[in-house]
N, C-alpha and C positions, 0 to 999 in steps of 0.2 A: 504493500500500500504506500509506504514512504517513497519507494522508487517511482511509482506512478505519479505521486504528488510532485516529486522533484521534476519529472518530465513535464508535467502540466505547468509548473512555474517557469521552466526554461522556455517552453514554447510561447507562453504569455509574454515574457520579457522580450523575446525575440521579435514579436509582432507589435509590441507597444511603442507608440511614438516615433518621432523622427526629428531631424534638424530642420525640417521644412515648415515655414509659417503657412505656406499655401496648403499643404496636406493637413496641418492642424485645423485650419479654417474649414477645409472641405469636410473633414470628419465630424466636426461640430455641427455643420449644416446637415449632413446626411443623417446623423443620429437623431436629429430633431424631427419628430413625427409631423410637425406642421409643414415641413418642406415637401411632403408628398400629398398635400391637399388637392392639387390639380388632378393627380391620378385618382384619388378617391372620388372626386366629383365626376370624372369620366366613367368610372366603374358604375356609379349610380345611374348615369345617363344610359349606359349600355344595358344594365339590368332592366330598367323600366321601358326602354325602347323595344326590347325583345320579349317582354312578358306582359301579361295582363296585370293590372294594378295589384290584384289580390296575390298573384303568384310572386310579383316583385317584392311585396311586403313580407311574404313568407321567407323569401331568400334573405332579406335584410334582417328579419327577426332571428333567423338561423345563424347568420354571421354574428349578430350582436350577442346572442347566447353563447356562441362558440368563443368569442373573445372574452366574455365575462368568465366563463369556466376556465379558460387558459390563464387569465390574470389571477383569479382566486386560487387556482391550484399552485401557481408560481409564487405570487406575493403573499397570499393569505395563508397558505399551508406549508409549502416546502421551504421557502426561504427562512421563516422564523423557526421551523422545526430543525433544519439542518444547521442553520446559523454559521454558514461559511463566510468569512470575511471577503469583501471585494479586495482585489489587489491594492487599490488605492487606500483601503482602510486596514489592510493586513499589517500588523506590527512587524512581521518578519521581512516583508519586501516593500512596504509602502514608500520608503525613501529611495528605492531603486526605480520606481515607476515614474515615467515621464507624464506629468499631469498637465493637461491642456486647459488654460484659462480658469484654473482653480476648480475644475469640475471633477468631483470624486464620487458622486452618486450616494446612495444610501449605505447602510452598514453591511448588509448581506447581499450576496450575489448568486447563490446557487438555488435554482438555475436561472439562466437569462430570460427575462420576460420579453425583451426585444426579439430574441431568436425564436422563442416559442410563438409569439403573436404573428410575426411576419411569415414564418413557415406554415402555420396553420391556415393563414389567409391564402398564401400561395397555393397550398395543396387543395383547399376547398375550391378556389376559383379555377384552378387548372382542370379539375374534374367537371366543374360547371360549364366551362367554355369549350373544352376539348379542342384546342387549337395550338399546335406545336410551338409556333413562334411566341405566342402569348405565354405558354407554360415556361419556356426558356427565360423569357423576360421577367416573369414573376419570381422565379427562383434566383435569377441574377440580382434582382432588387432585394430579395431576402438575404442573400449572401453578402452584398455590399453593406446593407444596414447592420447585419450581424458583425461584420468585420470591424465596423467603427467601435464596437464595444471593447474589442481587444486592443485596437489602436489607442483608445482613450484610457485603457487600463482599468476599466470599471468591471471587467469580468475576466475570469480565467478561461483558458481554452476549453477546459472541461465543462465550465458553466454553459458556454454557448453550444457545445456539442450535444449535451443532454437536452438543452432547450430546443434545438432544432429537431431532434428525434421525437421529443414529446409533442412539439408543434405539428409535425407531419402526421403523427398518430391521431391527434385531436382533429385535425382537418379532415382526415379520412373518415373517422367515426361520424363526424357531423354531416359529411356529405352522404354517408349511408343512411343516416336518420332523415335527412332531407329527401333523399330518393324514396324512402319508405313512405313518407308522408305524401309526396307528390303522386305516388302510384295510387294512393287512396282517393285523393281529392284534386289532383292536378288536372290542368287543361291539356288536351292533346296538342302536340306541336307539329307544324308543317315543316318537313325537312326537304331541302333541295340541294343542288350542287353549289348554290350560293350561300349555304349555311354550314355550320359545323355539325358534327354528329349529334349535338344536343340542341340544335335549332337556333343558334346564335349567328347573326349575319356576319359573314367573313369581312365585309366592308367595315363593320363596327370593330372587328378585331384589328384591322389595319389602322383605324382611327385611334384605337387604344395605344398601339405601338408608337404612333406618331406623337401622342401626348406624353408618353413615357420618355421618348427621346428629347422632346423640348423641355420636359421637367428636369432632366439631367443637365441640360444646357443652362437652365435657370439656376440650378444649384451651383454649378461651376462658376457662373458669373457672380453670384452672391459671395462665394468663397473668395474669388479674386478681389471683389470690392472690399470685403472685410480686411484683406491683406493690405490694401492701399491705405486704409484708415488705421 
């Protein structure tokens, strides 16, 4: 166990921080949930453009319940029960951590809520849309967001690894529950060669990819602007 913990610390320290002000600013921007507001709005548009209002509301309620369960499991149960210090709070290595803009997070970090929440969202939406390019993009977003937690030193590598595994499992479970419910009360969907296997317009999938691309550009510009100031 001590050997595994030593490896965990070594990987965390290797991925933590840099000598670049630009990367510091970029990681602070990416880790902020608000920076992805444009993508969230686009997801809402796609869901309601491709579903009846009732079905769209069921999807939103399912996602909301999924995020609530993931958050309570992580922050409400596991973190206080395991009580593993964040690297930035751990007396053994806190002075070795490159802290960015004084950001240290809360006391405990196992397991990562960012990793869990983003991966459960990516998993659920990937099953919902069934479009390969969107699936790759969603998981890329999850990986980049999760990586910021290591860069900023607020999680150990083990924290984010467990978080992403739990997130994928939660996303899969909630999609199965959603499917079970829709089989009972759902509206039949018209599928054509212009739609994905689950009935979402491919054109909307392309619009989503465009919004994600521009969202990343905006985040980069904000990070550069922060560096100037």
